[in-house]
C-alpha positions in Angstrom: -57.9 -103.4 -85.3 -59.5 -104.3 -88.6 -58.0 -102.6 -91.7 -58.6 -101.8 -95.4 -55.6 -100.9 -97.5 -55.9 -97.9 -99.9 -52.3 -97.3 -101.3 -50.0 -96.2 -98.4 -53.2 -95.2 -96.3 -55.2 -97.7 -94.2 -58.5 -97.2 -92.3 -58.7 -98.9 -89.1 -61.2 -99.2 -86.3 -59.8 -98.9 -82.8 -60.9 -100.9 -79.7 -63.8 -98.4 -79.0 -65.0 -98.6 -82.7 -63.6 -95.1 -83.8 -62.3 -95.0 -87.3 -58.6 -94.0 -87.9 -56.8 -93.2 -91.0 -53.1 -94.4 -90.6 -50.4 -93.5 -93.3 -47.7 -95.9 -93.7 -44.5 -94.6 -92.6 -41.7 -97.3 -92.9 -41.2 -100.9 -93.1 -38.4 -102.3 -91.0 -36.9 -105.7 -89.6 -36.4 -106.5 -86.1 -35.0 -110.0 -85.4 -35.8 -111.3 -88.6 -39.6 -110.2 -88.4 -40.9 -107.5 -90.8 -42.7 -104.7 -89.2 -44.3 -101.4 -90.4 -44.7 -98.1 -88.7 -47.9 -96.0 -89.2 -48.6 -92.5 -88.3 -52.3 -91.3 -87.5 -53.3 -88.9 -90.3 -54.9 -86.4 -87.9 -51.9 -86.4 -85.3 -48.6 -87.6 -86.7 -47.2 -87.9 -83.2 -49.5 -90.8 -82.8 -47.9 -93.9 -84.1 -48.6 -97.5 -84.4 -46.4 -100.6 -85.0 -47.8 -103.7 -86.8 -46.2 -107.1 -87.7 -46.5 -107.7 -91.5 -48.5 -110.9 -92.3 -48.0 -112.5 -95.7 -50.8 -114.9 -97.0 -51.2 -116.5 -100.2 -54.6 -116.7 -102.0 -54.7 -118.4 -105.3 -51.0 -118.0 -106.0 -51.1 -114.3 -105.1 -49.4 -112.9 -102.0 -51.4 -110.5 -99.7 -50.1 -108.3 -97.0 -51.9 -107.9 -93.7 -51.0 -106.2 -90.6 -51.2 -107.5 -87.0 -51.2 -104.4 -84.9 -48.9 -105.0 -81.7 -50.4 -104.6 -78.3 -49.0 -101.5 -76.5 -46.4 -103.4 -74.3 -44.9 -105.2 -77.2 -44.8 -101.9 -79.3 -43.1 -100.1 -76.6 -40.4 -102.9 -76.7 -39.9 -102.7 -80.4 -40.0 -98.9 -80.9 -36.8 -98.1 -79.1 -35.0 -100.7 -81.3 -36.4 -99.1 -84.2 -35.3 -95.6 -83.0 -31.7 -96.8 -82.0 -31.1 -98.4 -85.5 -33.0 -96.2 -87.8 -29.8 -95.3 -89.5 -28.8 -98.9 -90.1 -32.3 -100.2 -91.0 -32.7 -100.9 -94.9 -36.1 -99.2 -95.6 -38.3 -100.3 -98.4 -39.4 -97.2 -100.4 
């Protein structure tokens, strides 16, 4: 998925070329890695998990998202749900 960030909503293109609007829901950490949970703006039950990638260009940090394949997301999501009360969220 490719994405363009506009505040807490990003526009992504899925594997079939359909454009989706995703709203950033939560940042969270699992095993020392930072992830973000997104919700589909049209169907909030449809959620996506992405690994946060920080890159630096000309001394400025930029955040990008590497969306997880279904199998990896299915492994991470239960950890997120089981620890939701313990996880420190960035607001």
